[in-house]
Backbone bond lengths (Angstrom), bond angles and torsions (degrees), N, CA, C in turn:
res aa  C-N    CA-C-N  psi(-1)  N-CA   C-N-CA  omega(-1)  CA-C   N-CA-C  phi
1 X - - - 1.450 - - 1.526 108.57 -
2 X 1.328 115.67 138.80 1.462 122.36 -179.11 1.528 109.86 -134.33
3 X 1.315 116.20 154.38 1.458 121.66 171.25 1.520 107.02 -77.14
4 X 1.324 116.89 128.22 1.463 120.78 -176.30 1.523 113.62 -109.07
5 X 1.323 118.08 -23.77 1.468 120.32 -179.00 1.519 110.50 -159.60
6 X 1.320 114.96 150.34 1.460 122.18 173.19 1.522 106.42 -130.62
7 X 1.325 116.13 123.06 1.464 121.36 -177.13 1.524 109.87 -125.15
8 X 1.322 116.54 143.89 1.459 120.94 177.59 1.525 110.21 -112.49
9 X 1.327 115.31 147.92 1.461 122.93 179.24 1.525 107.91 -135.62
10 X 1.323 117.00 119.06 1.462 121.29 178.16 1.527 107.83 -92.49
11 X 1.342 115.75 126.49 1.456 121.94 -175.19 1.530 108.98 -127.13
12 X 1.326 116.57 134.82 1.460 121.42 176.29 1.523 108.39 -74.57
13 X 1.313 115.86 114.78 1.455 120.48 -178.84 1.520 113.37 -94.17
14 X 1.325 117.41 11.38 1.459 120.12 -178.86 1.516 111.20 88.49
15 X 1.316 116.90 -75.71 1.459 120.39 -178.92 1.522 112.54 -88.96
16 X 1.344 117.70 -13.34 1.466 121.59 174.97 1.526 108.60 -165.24
17 X 1.319 116.58 152.24 1.470 119.14 176.77 1.528 110.48 -80.09
18 X 1.302 115.58 150.09 1.458 122.17 176.98 1.518 109.50 -120.05
19 X 1.302 115.82 147.72 1.455 121.81 172.03 1.523 107.04 -112.60
20 X 1.320 116.31 114.03 1.459 121.06 176.09 1.521 108.42 -95.13
21 X 1.319 115.77 144.49 1.460 122.07 -177.70 1.526 108.24 -121.20
22 X 1.319 115.48 126.34 1.465 121.83 177.94 1.524 108.07 -110.11
23 X 1.322 116.19 126.19 1.461 121.78 177.87 1.523 107.83 -112.01
24 X 1.323 115.41 120.95 1.461 121.46 -179.91 1.524 109.36 -102.60
25 X 1.329 115.62 148.60 1.462 120.69 -179.42 1.527 110.74 -123.59
26 X 1.319 114.22 170.84 1.467 120.65 177.74 1.526 111.96 -74.94
27 X 1.317 117.18 -10.11 1.466 122.06 177.77 1.532 107.97 -83.94
28 X 1.329 118.78 116.60 1.468 120.92 -176.35 1.531 112.58 -52.06
29 X 1.326 115.83 126.49 1.456 121.65 176.73 1.514 115.70 82.24
30 X 1.323 118.45 -5.77 1.462 120.68 -178.45 1.525 109.65 -96.53
31 X 1.332 115.24 112.04 1.460 121.60 178.62 1.520 108.97 -132.08
32 X 1.306 115.82 165.20 1.457 121.51 175.16 1.517 109.54 -129.83
33 X 1.333 116.11 150.89 1.458 121.89 178.62 1.518 109.46 -126.32
34 X 1.312 115.44 144.96 1.450 121.94 174.13 1.514 108.52 -144.68
35 X 1.313 116.48 173.54 1.455 119.59 177.18 1.520 109.72 -143.43
36 X 1.316 114.81 156.55 1.457 120.45 178.11 1.521 108.69 -156.00
37 X 1.306 116.59 156.44 1.453 121.43 177.87 1.515 108.88 -156.13
38 X 1.316 115.77 158.07 1.463 120.36 171.01 1.523 109.21 -121.94
39 X 1.309 116.11 18.38 1.460 124.53 176.07 1.519 113.29 67.87
40 X 1.350 119.36 30.70 1.441 117.29 174.12 1.509 117.84 166.41
41 X 1.317 119.26 -27.41 1.466 121.35 -175.80 1.521 110.22 -126.49
42 X 1.323 118.08 83.34 1.461 119.81 -174.58 1.528 114.17 -70.18
43 X 1.321 118.09 -25.43 1.466 120.44 -178.73 1.520 113.44 -58.06
44 X 1.343 118.41 -52.14 1.463 119.47 178.25 1.531 113.48 -63.49
45 X 1.325 116.91 -32.89 1.466 119.98 177.74 1.524 109.51 -64.36
46 X 1.326 117.08 -47.77 1.466 121.12 179.07 1.521 110.78 -62.91
47 X 1.324 117.60 -40.80 1.467 121.15 179.52 1.522 111.28 -63.35
48 X 1.320 116.85 -38.09 1.467 120.37 178.45 1.525 110.66 -65.97
49 X 1.320 116.89 -44.97 1.471 120.39 177.63 1.523 109.93 -58.75
50 X 1.326 116.47 -46.09 1.466 120.53 -178.65 1.526 111.54 -66.47
51 X 1.324 117.43 -35.15 1.471 121.33 179.64 1.527 111.08 -64.85
52 X 1.318 116.78 -42.19 1.461 120.48 -177.61 1.528 113.35 -84.33
53 X 1.317 117.45 -3.37 1.467 120.82 178.10 1.525 111.75 -58.54
54 X 1.327 117.37 -31.30 1.470 120.06 -179.06 1.525 112.52 -61.90
55 X 1.327 118.17 -24.10 1.463 120.92 177.92 1.525 111.49 -82.63
56 X 1.328 117.00 -10.38 1.461 121.19 -173.62 1.533 112.75 -111.98
57 X 1.322 117.31 -39.56 1.465 120.63 -178.19 1.529 110.11 -61.14
58 X 1.330 115.00 133.23 1.460 121.43 -178.58 1.518 113.70 94.50
59 X 1.327 116.42 -5.09 1.471 120.12 -178.17 1.525 111.12 -98.82
60 X 1.319 114.54 162.76 1.457 121.93 177.64 1.531 108.27 -76.46
61 X 1.334 119.36 119.80 1.458 120.60 -177.72 1.526 114.03 -66.01
62 X 1.317 117.38 -13.46 1.459 120.04 178.17 1.529 112.14 -79.61
63 X 1.311 117.36 -11.24 1.467 122.27 -179.69 1.533 110.11 -90.15
64 X 1.319 115.78 55.19 1.465 122.44 -172.88 1.526 112.02 -57.98
65 X 1.319 117.82 -48.43 1.465 120.46 -175.99 1.525 111.52 -64.53
66 X 1.305 117.02 -42.48 1.464 121.06 178.77 1.524 110.99 -62.80
67 X 1.316 117.22 -43.97 1.465 121.42 178.17 1.524 109.67 -64.01
68 X 1.322 117.44 -43.81 1.464 121.27 -179.92 1.522 110.57 -58.26
69 X 1.332 117.17 -47.98 1.470 120.18 -179.33 1.520 111.66 -63.94
70 X 1.311 118.10 -39.85 1.467 120.49 177.87 1.525 111.12 -63.26
71 X 1.325 117.49 -41.09 1.459 120.48 178.05 1.527 111.27 -68.59
72 X 1.323 116.90 -39.00 1.465 120.03 178.00 1.522 110.62 -63.12
73 X 1.316 117.05 -41.62 1.465 121.41 178.77 1.525 110.90 -67.07
74 X 1.315 116.78 -42.63 1.467 121.08 -178.34 1.523 111.92 -66.10
75 X 1.316 117.61 -29.30 1.460 120.52 -175.80 1.526 113.36 -99.97
76 X 1.334 117.59 -0.43 1.468 120.50 -179.66 1.524 110.21 -68.33
77 X 1.299 115.02 140.84 1.464 119.60 176.42 1.522 108.58 -88.80
78 X 1.310 114.65 134.80 1.456 120.42 178.68 1.518 108.49 -112.74
79 X 1.312 115.99 133.02 1.464 120.23 -178.57 1.518 111.97 -100.64
80 X 1.326 116.15 4.62 1.471 119.40 179.81 1.519 110.90 87.47
81 X 1.320 115.11 -173.35 1.463 119.65 176.32 1.478 115.22 97.92
């Protein structure tokens, strides 16, 4: 089983916008949902999710820790030195 797509959906939550994330897999009918917000600017949140999708698509969704560490490393800020 592999992750085949990551899609974002911006939804007006009334008091704040939400960004929902849909993760599709190669297993028919098996999907995952998540949500995220920064309390006001859903566009950059969705863009960030979509930007990092390249590190996730094609991977086994059961390898959560490995994917998490790869995303943490990819998004770490380096100050040089």
